[in-house]
C-alpha positions as CSV (number, residue, x, y, z in Angstrom):
1,M,0.0,0.0,0.0
2,S,1.4,3.4,-0.9
3,A,2.1,6.0,1.8
4,C,-0.5,8.4,0.4
5,K,-3.2,5.7,0.4
6,E,-2.4,4.7,3.9
7,Y,-2.3,8.3,5.1
8,L,-5.7,9.1,3.5
9,T,-7.2,6.0,5.0
10,S,-6.0,6.9,8.5
11,L,-7.1,10.5,8.0
12,M,-10.5,9.4,6.9
13,L,-10.9,7.2,10.0
14,I,-9.8,10.1,12.2
15,M,-12.3,12.5,10.5
16,Q,-15.2,10.0,10.9
17,R,-14.6,9.6,14.6
18,S,-14.8,13.1,16.0
19,R,-16.4,16.4,15.1
20,D,-13.5,18.2,16.6
21,N,-11.1,16.5,14.2
22,R,-13.2,17.7,11.2
23,R,-13.3,21.2,12.7
24,T,-9.5,21.2,13.1
25,L,-8.9,20.2,9.5
26,L,-11.5,22.7,8.2
27,S,-9.7,25.5,10.0
28,Q,-6.4,24.8,8.2
29,N,-5.7,27.2,5.4
30,G,-5.6,25.6,2.0
31,W,-6.9,22.1,2.8
32,Q,-9.0,22.2,-0.4
33,R,-6.0,22.8,-2.6
34,W,-4.1,20.1,-0.9
35,L,-6.9,17.5,-1.5
36,V,-7.4,18.6,-5.1
37,G,-3.6,18.3,-5.6
38,I,-3.7,14.7,-4.3
39,M,-6.6,13.8,-6.6
40,M,-5.0,15.3,-9.7
41,R,-1.6,13.7,-9.0
42,W,-3.2,10.2,-8.6
43,M,-5.8,10.4,-11.4
44,G,-5.0,7.8,-14.1
45,G,-2.7,5.9,-11.8
46,G,-4.3,2.5,-12.3
47,S,-6.3,0.8,-9.5
48,E,-4.2,2.2,-6.7
49,G,-4.6,5.7,-8.2
50,Q,-8.4,5.2,-8.4
51,H,-8.5,4.1,-4.8
52,V,-6.5,7.2,-3.6
53,T,-8.7,9.5,-5.7
54,N,-11.8,7.9,-4.2
55,L,-10.4,8.3,-0.7
56,A,-9.8,12.0,-1.4
57,Y,-13.4,12.4,-2.8
58,S,-14.7,10.7,0.4
59,L,-12.7,13.0,2.6
60,F,-14.0,16.0,0.6
61,Q,-17.6,14.8,1.1
62,T,-17.1,14.2,4.8
63,L,-15.6,17.7,5.4
64,L,-18.1,19.6,3.3
65,H,-21.0,17.8,4.9
66,H,-19.6,18.6,8.3
67,A,-19.1,22.3,7.4
68,L,-22.6,22.7,6.0
69,Q,-24.4,20.8,8.8
70,W,-22.4,21.8,11.9
71,E,-20.3,24.9,11.4
72,Q,-21.6,28.5,11.6
73,D,-21.1,30.0,8.2
74,G,-20.3,26.5,6.8
75,W,-21.7,27.6,3.5
76,L,-18.6,29.8,3.1
77,V,-16.4,26.6,3.0
78,W,-18.6,25.4,0.1
79,V,-18.3,28.7,-1.8
80,E,-14.5,28.7,-1.3
81,T,-14.2,25.1,-2.5
82,L,-16.3,25.9,-5.6
83,A,-14.1,28.9,-6.3
84,I,-10.9,26.9,-6.0
85,L,-12.3,24.2,-8.3
86,H,-13.4,26.8,-10.8
87,T,-10.0,28.5,-10.8
88,Y,-8.3,25.1,-11.2
89,Q,-10.6,24.2,-14.2
90,C,-10.1,27.6,-15.8
91,E,-6.3,27.6,-15.5
92,G,-6.0,23.9,-16.5
93,K,-2.6,23.5,-15.0
94,G,-2.7,22.4,-11.4
95,V,-3.8,24.2,-8.3
96,P,-1.8,27.4,-7.8
97,L,-0.6,28.3,-4.4
98,T,-0.1,31.9,-5.3
99,R,-1.5,34.0,-8.1
100,T,1.0,35.4,-10.6
101,E,0.3,37.9,-13.3
102,E,0.2,35.2,-15.9
103,E,-2.3,33.2,-13.9
104,G,-4.4,36.4,-13.4
105,E,-4.6,36.8,-17.2
106,N,-5.8,33.2,-17.5
107,Y,-8.4,33.7,-14.9
108,D,-9.6,36.9,-16.6
109,S,-9.9,35.0,-19.9
110,C,-11.9,32.3,-18.2
111,R,-14.2,34.9,-16.7
112,A,-14.7,36.4,-20.1
113,D,-15.6,33.0,-21.5
114,D,-18.1,32.5,-18.7
115,E,-19.7,35.9,-19.3
116,A,-19.9,35.3,-23.0
117,S,-21.7,31.9,-22.4
118,T,-24.2,33.5,-20.1
119,T,-24.9,36.5,-22.4
120,S,-25.2,34.4,-25.6
121,E,-28.2,32.5,-24.2
122,P,-31.5,33.7,-25.7
123,N,-33.7,35.8,-23.5
124,K,-36.7,33.9,-22.2
């Protein structure tokens, strides 16, 4: 078993056992980028890669469910996660830890594409 797979399995067990454990991980800055990075690194890695990716998705599900159900302003965690995933999809090159000028230009072009797609729909 790979170290990543073993780590995520242990982390999942810890998260399932205590609300305080979930709250602690949710309070860490950048946990979403970390999980997305793990998923993207292991995608397409055969059966072991699929298992690691599934563990990461399960951890995302557990943490987001906790945030929405138990945390005050938990919806902000959901919004932040969606923003991170949208940024990742628009840039198409891994999850950035900091925004450079080049990344800002890519983000702006993605926003322009999004705005064009919403304005090109016929009025109803």
